[in-house]
C-alpha positions as CSV (number, residue, x, y, z in Angstrom):
1,M,-73.6,-28.5,185.2
2,R,-72.4,-26.6,188.1
3,I,-72.4,-28.0,191.5
4,A,-71.9,-26.1,194.7
5,Y,-70.1,-28.0,198.3
6,Q,-69.3,-27.2,201.3
7,G,-65.7,-26.4,202.3
8,V,-62.8,-24.9,200.2
9,P,-61.1,-26.4,197.6
10,G,-59.4,-29.8,198.6
11,A,-62.5,-30.2,200.8
12,Y,-64.0,-34.3,200.4
13,S,-67.1,-33.0,198.9
14,E,-64.9,-31.3,196.1
15,A,-63.3,-34.6,195.4
16,A,-66.9,-36.1,195.2
17,A,-68.5,-33.6,193.5
18,L,-65.8,-34.3,190.8
19,R,-66.2,-37.7,190.8
20,F,-69.5,-37.5,190.6
21,K,-69.1,-35.3,187.4
22,A,-65.4,-34.6,186.3
23,S,-66.2,-31.9,184.1
24,A,-68.9,-30.1,186.6
25,D,-67.7,-26.7,187.4
26,L,-67.6,-26.2,190.8
27,L,-68.9,-23.5,193.6
28,A,-67.5,-23.3,197.3
29,R,-69.8,-22.3,199.9
30,E,-69.1,-22.0,203.8
31,S,-71.9,-24.6,204.7
32,F,-74.6,-26.8,204.1
33,E,-76.8,-24.5,204.4
34,A,-75.2,-22.3,202.1
35,V,-75.3,-25.2,199.5
36,F,-79.1,-25.7,199.7
37,V,-79.7,-21.8,199.1
38,A,-77.0,-21.6,196.0
39,V,-79.3,-24.3,194.3
40,E,-82.1,-22.8,195.2
41,E,-81.2,-18.9,194.0
42,G,-79.7,-20.8,190.8
43,A,-76.2,-19.9,191.9
44,A,-75.4,-23.7,191.1
45,T,-77.7,-26.5,189.4
46,H,-76.9,-29.1,191.5
47,G,-75.3,-29.4,195.7
48,I,-73.4,-32.0,197.2
49,L,-73.6,-33.1,200.9
50,P,-72.1,-36.0,202.6
51,I,-74.6,-38.0,204.4
52,E,-73.2,-41.0,206.3
53,N,-69.6,-42.0,206.9
54,T,-68.3,-45.9,207.7
55,I,-66.7,-45.2,211.0
56,G,-68.1,-41.4,212.0
57,G,-71.4,-42.1,211.3
58,T,-74.4,-40.0,210.2
59,I,-74.2,-36.2,209.5
60,H,-77.7,-35.5,211.4
61,E,-77.3,-31.8,209.9
62,N,-77.8,-32.6,206.4
63,Y,-81.0,-35.2,207.2
64,D,-82.9,-31.7,208.8
65,L,-82.0,-29.4,206.3
66,L,-83.3,-32.3,203.4
67,L,-86.5,-31.7,204.8
68,Q,-86.4,-28.1,205.9
69,H,-85.7,-27.6,201.7
70,D,-87.8,-28.4,199.0
71,L,-84.6,-30.2,197.1
72,P,-85.0,-33.3,195.4
73,I,-82.2,-36.3,195.7
74,V,-81.3,-37.0,192.4
75,G,-78.2,-39.0,192.9
76,E,-75.4,-40.1,195.8
77,V,-71.8,-41.0,195.5
78,K,-69.5,-42.9,197.5
79,L,-65.8,-41.8,198.1
80,A,-63.0,-43.3,199.9
81,V,-61.5,-41.2,202.5
82,V,-57.9,-40.8,203.2
83,H,-56.7,-38.7,206.1
84,N,-53.6,-37.3,206.2
85,L,-51.8,-35.0,209.1
86,L,-50.8,-31.5,207.4
87,V,-47.9,-29.2,208.8
88,L,-46.0,-26.2,207.6
89,A,-43.0,-27.7,206.0
90,G,-40.3,-28.2,208.8
91,T,-42.9,-28.7,211.5
92,T,-41.7,-31.9,213.9
93,R,-44.5,-34.2,215.5
94,E,-42.9,-33.2,219.4
95,Q,-43.5,-29.3,217.8
96,L,-47.5,-30.1,217.8
97,R,-49.8,-28.3,220.6
98,R,-53.0,-28.8,218.4
99,V,-54.5,-30.6,215.7
100,Y,-57.8,-28.3,213.6
101,S,-59.8,-30.6,211.4
102,H,-64.0,-30.9,210.8
103,P,-65.5,-33.2,213.9
104,Q,-66.2,-35.5,211.2
105,G,-62.3,-35.7,210.7
106,L,-61.2,-36.1,214.1
107,A,-63.4,-38.8,214.5
108,Q,-62.4,-40.5,211.6
109,C,-58.9,-40.7,213.2
110,E,-59.6,-41.0,216.7
111,R,-57.1,-43.4,217.5
112,F,-54.1,-41.8,215.7
113,L,-54.7,-38.5,217.6
114,R,-54.9,-40.4,220.8
115,T,-50.6,-41.2,219.9
116,L,-50.1,-37.5,219.7
117,D,-48.7,-35.9,223.1
118,Q,-50.0,-32.9,224.8
119,V,-51.7,-32.0,221.5
120,E,-55.3,-30.0,221.8
121,L,-58.0,-31.2,219.0
122,I,-59.9,-28.5,217.9
123,P,-62.6,-28.5,215.5
124,T,-63.1,-26.4,212.8
125,Y,-65.9,-25.9,209.8
126,D,-63.7,-27.8,207.2
127,T,-60.9,-30.2,206.6
128,A,-59.7,-28.3,204.3
129,G,-60.3,-24.9,205.6
130,S,-58.2,-26.4,208.4
131,A,-55.3,-26.5,206.2
132,K,-56.1,-23.0,204.9
133,M,-56.0,-21.6,208.9
134,I,-52.6,-23.6,209.0
135,R,-51.2,-21.6,206.1
136,D,-52.6,-18.3,206.4
137,G,-51.5,-18.0,209.7
138,Q,-47.8,-19.8,209.5
139,L,-49.0,-21.7,212.3
140,R,-45.6,-23.9,213.3
141,D,-47.5,-25.9,216.8
142,T,-50.3,-27.0,214.6
143,G,-51.4,-29.8,212.0
144,A,-54.6,-30.3,210.0
145,I,-56.3,-33.7,209.6
146,A,-57.4,-33.2,206.1
147,S,-56.6,-34.7,202.5
148,A,-53.0,-35.2,200.1
149,R,-55.2,-32.6,197.6
150,A,-55.4,-29.8,200.4
151,A,-51.6,-30.6,201.5
152,E,-51.5,-29.4,197.7
153,V,-53.3,-27.0,197.4
154,F,-52.6,-24.9,200.6
155,Q,-48.5,-25.5,200.3
156,L,-48.6,-28.0,203.5
157,S,-46.3,-31.0,204.1
158,I,-47.9,-34.3,204.9
159,L,-46.1,-35.3,208.5
160,E,-48.0,-38.4,208.5
161,A,-50.6,-40.1,205.8
162,G,-53.1,-42.3,206.0
163,V,-54.1,-41.6,209.9
164,Q,-58.1,-42.9,209.5
165,D,-58.7,-45.7,212.1
166,F,-60.1,-47.8,209.2
167,A,-58.9,-48.1,205.8
168,A,-62.0,-48.7,204.1
169,N,-63.1,-45.1,205.4
170,T,-65.7,-44.1,203.4
171,T,-68.2,-41.5,202.7
172,R,-71.6,-41.4,201.2
173,F,-72.8,-38.2,199.5
174,L,-76.5,-37.1,197.6
175,V,-76.5,-35.0,195.3
176,I,-79.5,-32.5,195.4
177,A,-81.4,-30.1,192.5
178,R,-84.3,-28.4,191.8
179,D,-85.3,-30.7,188.6
180,P,-86.5,-33.8,190.3
181,A,-85.7,-35.7,187.5
182,P,-82.5,-38.1,187.9
183,L,-79.9,-38.0,186.1
184,E,-80.0,-41.9,185.1
185,T,-82.0,-44.6,185.7
186,A,-83.3,-44.5,189.2
187,N,-83.2,-47.5,191.4
188,K,-83.6,-45.8,194.5
189,T,-85.6,-43.9,197.1
190,T,-84.9,-42.0,199.7
191,I,-88.3,-41.2,201.7
192,V,-88.9,-39.6,205.7
193,F,-92.0,-40.4,208.0
194,T,-93.4,-40.6,211.3
195,V,-95.7,-42.7,212.8
196,S,-98.1,-42.6,215.6
197,N,-97.3,-43.0,219.0
198,D,-98.6,-46.7,219.6
199,A,-97.7,-50.2,219.9
200,G,-96.2,-51.9,216.8
201,A,-96.5,-48.6,214.8
202,L,-93.1,-48.6,213.3
203,F,-93.2,-52.1,213.0
204,K,-96.6,-51.3,210.4
205,A,-94.8,-48.9,208.9
206,L,-92.0,-51.2,208.1
207,S,-94.1,-54.2,207.1
208,V,-95.8,-52.4,204.1
209,F,-92.6,-52.6,202.5
210,A,-91.1,-56.2,203.7
211,L,-94.8,-57.4,202.4
212,R,-94.0,-56.5,198.7
213,D,-89.9,-57.7,198.7
214,I,-88.6,-53.9,199.0
215,D,-85.0,-54.1,200.9
216,L,-84.9,-51.3,203.0
217,T,-80.9,-50.3,202.8
218,K,-81.0,-47.9,205.6
219,L,-83.4,-46.7,208.3
220,E,-82.1,-43.6,210.4
221,S,-84.3,-41.5,213.2
222,R,-84.3,-38.1,213.9
223,P,-86.2,-36.1,217.0
224,I,-88.8,-33.5,215.9
225,P,-87.6,-30.2,217.7
226,D,-91.1,-28.8,218.5
227,R,-92.1,-32.4,220.3
228,P,-90.5,-33.9,222.5
229,F,-89.2,-37.5,222.3
230,E,-91.3,-37.7,219.5
231,Y,-88.9,-39.1,215.7
232,L,-88.9,-38.6,211.9
233,F,-87.6,-41.6,210.3
234,Y,-85.3,-41.8,207.0
235,A,-85.3,-44.4,205.0
236,D,-83.6,-46.1,201.8
237,L,-84.9,-48.1,199.2
238,S,-84.0,-50.1,196.7
239,A,-86.6,-49.7,194.6
240,T,-87.9,-45.9,192.6
241,R,-91.0,-44.9,193.5
242,E,-92.1,-45.5,189.9
243,D,-91.9,-49.1,190.5
244,L,-95.6,-50.4,190.8
245,P,-94.6,-52.4,194.3
246,C,-93.1,-49.3,195.9
247,A,-95.8,-46.9,195.0
248,R,-98.3,-49.4,196.2
249,A,-96.5,-49.7,199.8
250,L,-95.8,-45.9,199.5
251,M,-99.4,-45.8,199.4
252,H,-100.5,-47.9,202.0
253,L,-98.1,-46.3,204.6
254,A,-99.8,-42.9,203.5
255,E,-103.1,-44.1,204.9
256,F,-101.5,-43.9,208.1
257,A,-98.5,-42.4,208.4
258,P,-99.2,-39.0,209.5
259,L,-96.8,-37.3,207.6
260,L,-95.2,-38.9,204.6
261,R,-92.7,-37.1,202.2
262,T,-90.6,-38.8,199.1
263,L,-87.1,-37.2,199.2
264,G,-86.3,-38.3,195.9
265,S,-85.8,-41.1,193.6
266,Y,-82.1,-41.7,192.0
267,P,-79.6,-44.2,190.9
268,R,-77.3,-46.1,193.0
269,W,-73.8,-45.3,192.8
270,Q,-72.1,-47.8,190.9
271,E,-68.2,-48.4,190.9
272,P,-66.2,-47.6,188.0
273,D,-65.4,-51.0,187.5
274,E,-68.9,-52.6,188.7
275,T,-71.2,-54.4,185.9
């Protein structure tokens, strides 16, 4: 298994890929779009993408990319994210004039970053990439919000550890592949659909699952770019599309949803100590 991820060594996506499959060969890519392309072109068998964080919320770009590319979801993984303030050895808190990180990294450490005086927050493409920029430029007045592994990879010091706003900071990642078969027994499905602009249309759509006791664990709306103020709805169902109630619910929804697409059925992530 070769898993493509966005970022450089030390990125949280790299850690998530190894948590999903410790023996996997990893392939770093600069962007989320490039992860999809790597899987489509066969450079990788799988790709891994952050989709939501318990502090920063949804990574909307990846919902859009799931619809743009025909690569099914075959798995998920949850990763506890511990952010650290990384600097060149010897740099003090008083010397800092700027802090680099991915926008999600900055958002997840907002309360801590407000305690830094006269420091500019600069969004970058990647948490670990921010650490690399400091190492490569020998930036002695700059810090990065990134992982402890990024500190090791780029020979930086941890000036402040565990600076995320909440200790239980977790990111959920989705695993994509060209082969739609899940790697284990599936018990979760992600779909995307639209509804007509009529009163009660969304209620009617969701009722097809309620009537069959199918739990919706997530519902996310996204604007349709070329249709102002119309929306796509992404939903996670606690059932596989092969289950008869779920299959019937999807058939029912397809009767009146202008668009319905199943993005994948896959196993819900289980922590190693879950039974």
